[in-house]
Residue, then its C-alpha position, 0 to 999 in steps of 0.5 A: m530511485l526511492a519511489l522505484l525501490s518501494a514500489l519493486s520491495a512492495c511487488l517482492a512482498g506481493a509475490v512472495g505471499y503470492s506464491i504461498m498463498v495461490v501459487l503453492p496450492v495450485v500446483v499441491f491441490i490440483g497439479v500434481p492430482l492432475e500430475l498422476l492421471r495425466p497419459p505419458g508424454e503429454m504437456a507436465v500439468a503442474h507447470t502449466l498451472a503454475q505460470g497461469a496462476i503466476l501470470a493471472g496475478a501479475a496481470v491482476s496486480v497491473l491491472a489494479w495498480l492501472g484503476y488506482r492510478l487512473a480513477p479521477a481524484s474526486y472519487r477516490v478520495g469520495r470514497l476514502f474520504p467521506g465529505a471531503r469539498e475540494l477547497a482549491d485547484r488540487v487541494w481537498v478538506y474533509e471534516s476531522p479534528a485531528l492535524q493529518a494530510y494525505a498526498m493521492p496521485s491521480p491522471t492530473g497530477g495528484v490532489v492533497i487532502l486536509t483536515r479542518a484542524a490544518l486549515n486552522l494552522p499559522k500560514a507559514e505552518l500551511d504551506w509547509l504542510l503542502a510543500h511537504e505533501r507536492s514532494h511525494l506527489r513530485r518524487g512519486d513517493a505516492s503513486a508507488n504506495l499505491w502498490w503496497w495498496t494493489q498487492h495488499l488488496i490482490l493479498r485478502l482477496a486470496l484469504r477469501v477465497a480461501l476461506v470460502i473453499h474452505t467452508l464450503l468444503r468443510p463438512v465433506p470427509v478428507l477434502g475438509l481437511v484439506s481446505r484447512l490445510y490450504y487455508n491454514v497455507a494461505f493464512l501463514g502466506l498472508r502473515l509472511a508478506l505483512w512482515l516483509f511488508k512492513a520490513l521492506d518499506r519501513h526504511l524506504g517510507r521513512l527515507m521518503e519521509y525526512r526528504a519530503d521534509s527537506d523538499a518543504a523547508r527548502a520550497t518555505t522554512a525549516v523553522a515551519g516545519c519544526y513548529l508544526l512537527s511539534r504539535l504531531p504526536a504522530g505522523l501527518e497522514p491517517s494512521w492506516g496500520l500497514f502503511s504508517t512508516h512516518p519515522p518518530t517526529y522529534r527525529r524529523i524536528r532533529r533532521l529540521e533544526r540542521m537547516i536552520 
């Protein structure tokens, strides 16, 4: 249920941003002028353009998610973690002094990526870490996170398009002012969407982390989890800005201590 709510939250935030960044400008800057020129009795141009923009955004979102979800693990690991190698079945390692781990879904069930520093952990703590990340894969948390990546990618692309249009039309009288207004609207839409991303996923992301901690404690021991988390100044996963939704480490330790 948490994974489904996370995916729906991502789509909601993305839809709000996309509507402001794409659908609204299409209607205001293209649909309305064409509406004034159309002969009486013809289908409303603005309405048709709005529908087309919405359907196009939904189609691109689904295709992008499928691209992420169905991409072989080796391809995505190579793109995100250059130089990583497969250490064991569905376990990859990449060179980094930081203690981090990441769960990545794939058509074959998903993989866990560890840093070299994680491999130096005591066996009990490493087992807890692997169980934690595998819980994200089994529960669907990692797949739900792909919707956040997908929506973020689409909105960033929409902002780039707005910037290109503004750059090209800026020297043109009148059109330059319109293009600047368009770019400002798109930028505000992105800011609002990012705020919604953080507001909506902050709570859900933390609940998923607490659940993965509990699953790992049941699969191994809660003591191992406490020892591992006590080594961390921050979350286990890479700090990738928007998607860093881990709870404070001391709260995670307190929850695990209740299971001892």
